[in-house]
N, C-alpha and C positions, 0 to 999 in steps of 0.2 A: 504493500500500500504506500502510496506517495505520502511522505510526511507533511504535516501541516506547515505552512510557510510562515505563519505569523506567530511571534511570541513577544509582543511589545505591549507595555502598559501605556495606554493613551487616554486622553480626555477628549472633550469636544475640540475640533479643530476648524479653522476657517478655510482651509484648502487641503487637498489630499497630500499625503507624504509622497515625495518624488525622489528621495535618495535611496541608497542601497539597502536601507533597513527593511524595505518592502520585499526584498529577495531573501531574507533570512530564513533558513531551514532549521528544523529541530535537531539535525545532526551536527550543526555548527558548534565546534568546541568552545567558541567564545561564550556560549550560553552558560557555561559553568559559572562565570562571574555573575550572571543574572540570577541563577538559582541560588548562589551563595548570598546575594543581596536580599532576595525574597525571604530566605530562611532566617538570616540574621535579623531582618526587620521584624518578622513575625515573632520570633522568640524574645528579642529584647523588648519590644512593645508590650508583649504579654506579661513579662516579668515586671516591667515598670508599672503596668496597670495593677497587677496583683499586689505589689508592695504599697502603692498609694491607697488602694481600697482597704487593705488590712490595717494600715497605720492611721489613716485619716478619713476613711469613708468617701474618698474621691476617686472617680475614674480618671484615666489618663486624659481623656477628652475634656473632662470638667476642669482638671488642673490646667490644661493648655488654654482653655477659655479664660480662666481667672488670670493666668499669666499675661495673656494679650491685653486684658482690661487694665491690669496693673501698669503695663508699659505704655498705655495709650494716654494722650493728653486728658487730664481731668478724670482719668480712670473710666472713660466711657467710649463705647463704639456702637456703630449701627449694627443691626442684626446681621446684615449681609456681610459685613466685615468680619464678624466673629465666625460666621459660616465658612468664609474663605480661609480663615486662619487655622481652623481645626479640620478642614477638608470634609465637611458635612453638608448635606442638602439643607435647604431652608427649613423644611419640616423637621429635620433631625436637630438642627441647632435650636429651633423653637422648643422642642422637648427638653433639650439639655439646659437651656436657660430657665425653663419652667422648674426643673429640679433644683437648680442653684438658687432661684428666687424663693422657692418654698423653704429652703434651708437658711434663708436670710443672708446669702452670700452676694447676691446681686439685686439691684432694683431694675425694673423695666418701665420705660415711659416713652412718651412721644418724642420725636426728633424735632428740635426747635427749627431746623432749617428745612424740614420736609414733613408737613403735617400727616402725610400718608405713611411715613416710615416710623420705625420703633428703634430704640437703642437700649443697650444694657449698661448699667453703671455699677462699678465695684463698690461694695459696702466696706465699712471698717472690719466687720466680721469676716468678710471674704478675703480681705488683705491679710488679716491675722492667720486665717486658715492656710492661705497660700504660702506665707512665710514659714509656717511650721512644716507644711508638706514639702517645701522645696529642699529641706535637708534630706528627707528620704529619697526624693527624686534624684538629686544630684549624686547621692551615694550610689543609687542604682545605675546611673550613667557611668560612674567611675568603675563599678564592679562588672557590669554586663557588657559594656562597650569599650571603655578605654583600657581596662586591665589586660584583656587578651591581645591587644594590638601592640606591636613593637613601636616605640617612640619614633623611630626612623621612618615608619610607614604612615604616620598620621598626616603629614603634608601631602603625600601622594593620594591618600583616600579623600582628603578634603578637596584637592584639585579635581579628582575624577568625579566625585559626586556633585561638586559645584558646577562642573561643565555640563553634566546631565541636566541639573535644574535650570541652568541658564539657557540651554538649548530648548527645553520644553517651554519655558516662558517666552523665549524669542519667537517660537513658532506659533504662538497664540493659543496654547492650550488653556483650558479652563482649570481652576484649582481643584474642582471636583474630579478626582481621578477614577477611571474605570479600569480594573485589571482584566486582561483578556488572556486566558491560558487554555487554548482550544485543544491541545494535545496532552493527554494524561501523563505522558512521559516527561512533560515539562513541569508538572505540578509539584511543588515541594511537599515534603511529608507533613509539615505544619501548614495548614491553610492560612495564608495571610489575611483572608477575609474574616477569620475568627479573631484576629488581633485588633486592638484599638487603632484608630485611624492614623495618627501621626505622633511620634514621640515629641513631647514638649521639651524645650531646652531652656537652660538659664534659671536665674533666680530673680525674684522681683526687685526692681531697682528704685521703686518709689521710696523716698525717705519717709520715716515715720517714727 
C-alpha cells in the first residue's frame, strides 16, 4: 500500500502549501524528529498539568491563562486574546474563564473599546494563586524538560523550534492548531490530543 504522504500539523491557512513539505512520505527518516517532538510535548505537558492540578487545583491551560493576564497591561485581555494564547477555541476559552471566574481568580466584563466584546481581568486572588503555582510549574520545566537536555544542545533546540514557529506565523497560520496524523505508523504511543494544549512558561512579572 502506498504510504500516506502527509504528516504535518497545520492550522487554517490563507493559501495552499507549495514547498517540498507536501511531498513528505511516512518512510522519510526525518520524521523521527517529528515523532520525538510529539512524544516529548505530550509527556511533558501531561506531567506539568498533573503537578499543577495536584498542588494547586489548576490545569495547565488555566495556569497559562492566568499567566497571560498577569503579563498583560492592567492584568486584562479580551477573550479572543486569551483564546489565542492558550490555543483554545472561543467556546473552550469561555468555559475555562467560567471556571476561573467561579473560583474568584478572574473577573469578566464588557470591553470599554468594543461594547460587543468581553474581557477577563486578573483578580488579586488569581495573582496570588499564580505566584504560588509558578514555583511548581517552573520546577516541572526544570525537571521534565531542561534536566534531560545537555546544556550545549539548548541553543540548537531553541533555534530549531523558533524557526518552526516563525515559519508557521509567517505563512499565516491561525493559532488554533489542528494535528493531522493520517497514518497509524506515525502516531506516537502517547496521544498528544490527550495532553493539555500548550505548556505555559515563565513566572508572573507583575510586582506586588
